[in-house]
Each structure stands twice: as structure tokens, then as C-alpha cells.
N, C-alpha and C positions, 0 to 999 in steps of 0.2 A: 547603735545606729550606723549605717553606712556613712563613710566620710562624705561630707556635704560641702559643696561650694556653690556660689550663686553669682548671677549677674543681675541686672535691673529687672529682668522679666522671668528668669528661670532658675530653678535649683538643679544642681548636678550631683549625682552620687556615684560612688564606685560600685561596679557590678561584681560583687563577691571577690573572688581571688583572681579575676581576669585583669584587674587594673584598668579596665575600660571605664571611662566616665560617661554616664548617660543621663538624660533628663529624668528628673524625678517623676514626671508625668509622661506616659507613653500613649501614642495614638492607636486605639484599637482598630483592627482591620476589618472586622465583620461589618460594621455599620456603613463603611464607605461603599460597600457593594450592594446595599439594599435597593429594592426596586423603586422606592420613593426618593432615592438620592440619585440625581442624574450624574452622568460621568463628569461633566464640567464642574459641578459643585464638588464632587469627590476630589478632583484634582486641586481645586481651589482650597479645600479644607486641608489637604496634606501639605501643600506648598506654603500656605499661611502659617500652619503649625510649625513648620521648619523655620520659616522666617522669624517666628516669634520665639524660637529657642528649643522647641521640642525636637529631640534627636532620636528617640526610641520609636521605631515603627513595628507594630505588631501585625501579623497576618497568619493565614493558614491555607494550606492546599485545598481544603474543602469549603472555604467560605464562599457562599453564594455561587457554587458551581465554578469557581475559579475567577469570577468577576472581580472580587476584592483584590486579588493579586494582579490581575491585568490592569486595573485602574491605578494601583499603587505603582506599578511599573511605568505607566505613562507619566505619573506625577513626578517620578524620580529621574526623569530625563533632564536635560539642560543643566547638568551639574549638581542637581539636588541629591543624587545618590551619594556623592562624596561627603555630604553633610550629616548623614544619618547612620545609626546603628540599626541594621535591618534584621528582623526576625521573622521566621515563618515556622509552621508546624506541619508534620506529616502524620497520617493515620496508620500507615502500613506497619504491621507487626512482623511480617516476613521480610527478609532481606530483599527479595525481588520487588515486592510492593513498595517498600520504602525507597528503593533506588529509583523506581519509575516515577513516584510522586515527587521526589526531590528534583529530578531532571525537569519535570513539568513546571514546578515552581520557579526554577531558574529561568526557564523560557518565558513564563508569564511576567515575571518581575523584570525581565530584560537585564539581568546582571550576570556577571561571571562567577560571583560567589555571594553567599549569604552569611552575615556575621554570626547568626545564631539559628540553629535548627532544633526544634523540640519535638519529642514524641508526644503526640496529642491525645488527650482524653485517656489517660491512665486511670481508669475507673473500675476495673475488675481485678480481682486478686490474681488472675492468670496472666494479666498483661505484662507484668515485669518478667515473667519467665519466658514469654514469647519474644519480648524485645531482646533479651540477653541469650536466647538460644543461639548456638553456632550458626544457624540459618536465619537468625532474627534481624530485626531492623537496626539494632545498634551496630552490628557488623557493617551494614551499608553506610551508616553515618561516619563511622571511623574511617572507612575507605575513602569516603567523600572528603573528609577532613584532610587526609593525607594527599588527596589529589587537588586540594586548594579550592574545593567547591563550597566549603563552609569553614568557619573558624571555631565555633563553640557548640556544645551539645547540652540540651536540657530536656525537661519533660514537664507536662502540664496535666492537670486533672481537677475536677470540681465536685467529686462525689463524696469521698470518705477519706479523712486524714490518715486512717490506718493503711489505706492502699498506697498513699504517698510514702509512708514509713517503710512499707514492704518494698517499694521500688528502690528506695535508698539502700535497704539491706541487701537486696539481690545485686544491686550495682556493686556494693562493697565486696560481696562474695566473689565478684568477677574482677576485683581490684580496679574498679572504674569509679571515678568521681565526676558527678555532673557539675557543669559550670553554673547552671541556673535551675530553678524550680518555680513554676507558676501555679498559683492556687487562689481560691477565694479568700479575701481579707476585707472584712467590713464590720459595721457596727452590729450586725446580726450574728455573724459567725462566732463571735466571742461567747455566745450563749448556747450554741447548738452545733454538735458534731464539729468541734472547733479546730480548724487548721492553725489558727493563731496559737492556741494553747499546746497542740500536740506536735505540729510539724515545724513551725517557725523557730522554736529554740534549737532544734537539731540543725537547721540550715545556718543559723547564726554561729553555732558551735563549729560547723564544718567550713564556715566562710563561703557558702554557696550563695550566689546572687538570688535575691528574693524578688520575684515578679508578682505583685498583687493584682488580682483581677476581681471583677464583680463588686467593686466598691459601692455601686448603686444597684447592682443586679439587674441591669437593663431597665432601670428606673422602678423596678418592682418594689424595692425597699421604700421608696417614697410613697407608695400607696398605703403604707402602714400609718401614715400621718404622724409619725413619731419624730422624724429628723428631716433636716433640709439637705439638699444636694451638697452644698459647700461643707456642711458638717461631716457628711459621709467621706468626702475626699480628704478633708483634714485628718479624719481618724486614720485612714489608710496611710497617709503621708507620715503620720506620727509613729507608725510602726517601723521596725528596722527593714524597710523595703528599699530596694535599689530603684525600682520603678513601680508606679501605680498606673496600670493600663486602664484607660477609660474609653468607652465607645463615644464617637463624635460623629453626628449625622447632620449637623448644621453649624453655621458660623456662630450662632448664639451659644450652642453647647461648647464649642471650642473656646469661646470667650469665658464661659463658666469655668472650664478646666484651668485656663490661664489665671483667672482670678483666684482660684483655690490655691495655686502655687504662690502667687504674689502676696496673699494675705495669710499664708501659713506661718504659725509660730509654734514651736514645740510645746506640747501640752504636758502639764504636770499630772501627778497621779489623781488628784482631786478632780481635775477637769475631765480626765478619762473616765473616772467612775461616774461622774454626773452625766456624761454623754451616754455611757452604756446603760445607766439606769432608765433612760428614756425608752430603750428598746427591749428590756428584759422580758416583759410579758409578750410582746408581739413576736419575739424571736424564739419563744420556748418550744414551738412545734416544728420549726423549719418552714412554716407557711410562706414566708417571704424570701426563702432561698430554695425555690423549686428545683434548681439544678442539683441539689442534694437529695430531694425527696420524691422526685418524679423522673421520667425518662425524656421529657420534652426538650432538654438541652443536649441529649446524648446522640449526636450525629452518627456515631459509629454503631449505635444500637439500631438505628433506622437504616443504616447502610453497611451491614456486616461484611460485604464483599470488599470494602475499602481496606480491611485489615489484612487481606491476603490469606493464602492457604497455610494451614498448619504444616510443620515439617513432615516429610514423607514417612520418617520412622515413627512419628506419632500417629499418623493416619493408619499405618499398617497394624496398629494395635487393635483396631476394630475388626471383628470377624466379617467375612463376606465382602 
């Protein structure tokens, strides 16, 4: 388990080998840009979360057409930026696309630098090779890090744990170690195409910061009628996660996340087995993890132009 400290309201854990201390719960950026969440409520959610001890802010260049980053940028005014560890993601696989998206994120967030930038939606076996191509996105992020635009580099994905392992292998072949990896970790994942079983041990071994997501799968897991929201959050917190990122679109859901932290106690093996037993049947086909079994969560599949062009030398391999 990541080294853990606490105050009266929040747990803090060390983010892998970075030595950064971050809140064990992170505020998901997608939900604050939704159409049924007005801007003032979004700003209130972010600032209240920070006031209550949440320091890890999640976002992405593509969330809600940039609205999520714009709203977070407004919320982080008035000194709030200095209180958080700010993360966003870029979709570009080419160096050119990644650089453009990163600069747009910096403008929207109204910051000079971002603490952590992650390659978003590593869901295809070709993605690692595109990212680490000499003309690929990681070259752009390394240059940006050297220029002081970002501090740490990670990647995310939600489709298949083997693609995550491939990304780690390709990175290692380029003598590059990621600071963080983000992936689904929940009470269903343990039974089906499991990131917990396949990827998590490798991250712990390499001391890479573990960012858990989809602990409730946008509340889809709750539709299985097998577990409660607090149980889902407790399960993810019990894993060797640095941060459990959860979507928050109301003050009530923010309170739920805070309550999960305040009531969390490390679970023993029997408690874990009992909780997983509740979800064994429901999880067996991936029905309640549609980000693994369908394309509806795949923004880059719906918008392939976000990825940028393949390197010219690759394009030239095709006749005509």
C-alpha cells in the first residue's frame, strides 16, 4: 500500500516514486463539464472539494469539448491552484497533435504548468508504438517537461490490461519509466479482464503511481444491485492505489466521496472475498464494465482525428 497519512477529513498517499503526497480521493473532471451541471455549481464543487482536503484534480483535453478544463481553470483562481495537484490528459499520438493539445489545456486551465499530463485512452495495441515513435507524443511531453510546462508523465486506458502491459514494455524498451498509470479498479474488474490482477502488481513492483478510475463505472455498477456506492469506493481505496478518481456532479455525490474516505478502514482478506463474492456472477461477462466490452467510452474511436497523423515514413509505405 502507498504510504498513507491522514487528517480529520482526508487520507493522503504518496504518488509512486514522485514523493508527491496526494489525496486518496481525486475529483474527476468529466462530470463538472456536463450540460446538466451549470458552471457555478461546477466551481462550487471543485472549491468545496479542495476546502475539504481533496488535492488531486483530474481532467482531459477532450472532456466536454474543453468545457471541463475551462471550468476547472476558473475554479482554480483566487489561490486554489496552489492547493492542488493538477492532472490532465491529451489524446494526440503524434508529436504535433500532442503539443497542440497540451498548449490548449494550459490555456483553458489558466496555468503556467500542469503537475501531471497523461497519454489518454491507450486502448489499442498500436498506441504504444505511436506514442514512442521519434515523431510521437511522448517526445512532445518530454520537451514540455524540460520547458517547465509539466512535471510528470503517465498514461491511461480502460479497455484491456494487456494493452497496459504492452505500453509499459514499449516504454521500458525506450528506457522510459512512467510516473503514473490510470486504469479501472473496481469490484467488477477483479472478475473480468482484470487490471487489478494483471497490471497492478507490475505497477507496485516498479513503484509507479496507481490512479484508480471507474470505481462505480459512472454508476453503472450500482445498476447490478449487488453493491452500494460506499462499498465500491472502499474496495478501490483498499487496493494499493495512490488516488481513486471519482466523478462528482453534485454536492451530494461530493459528500458521498468524502464519507467514503472518512469511514474507510483497511479490509482483511475475508472482507475482500466477501465483497467480491457479491459481484462474481454480475461481473462474469463484463456487462457492467461497458468501457471494456463496447466502444461507447472510446472518445478517440469516435474522433480519430484527435490522434494526429501517422509519421510520414509510415504513410509512405502505402502505395499510391
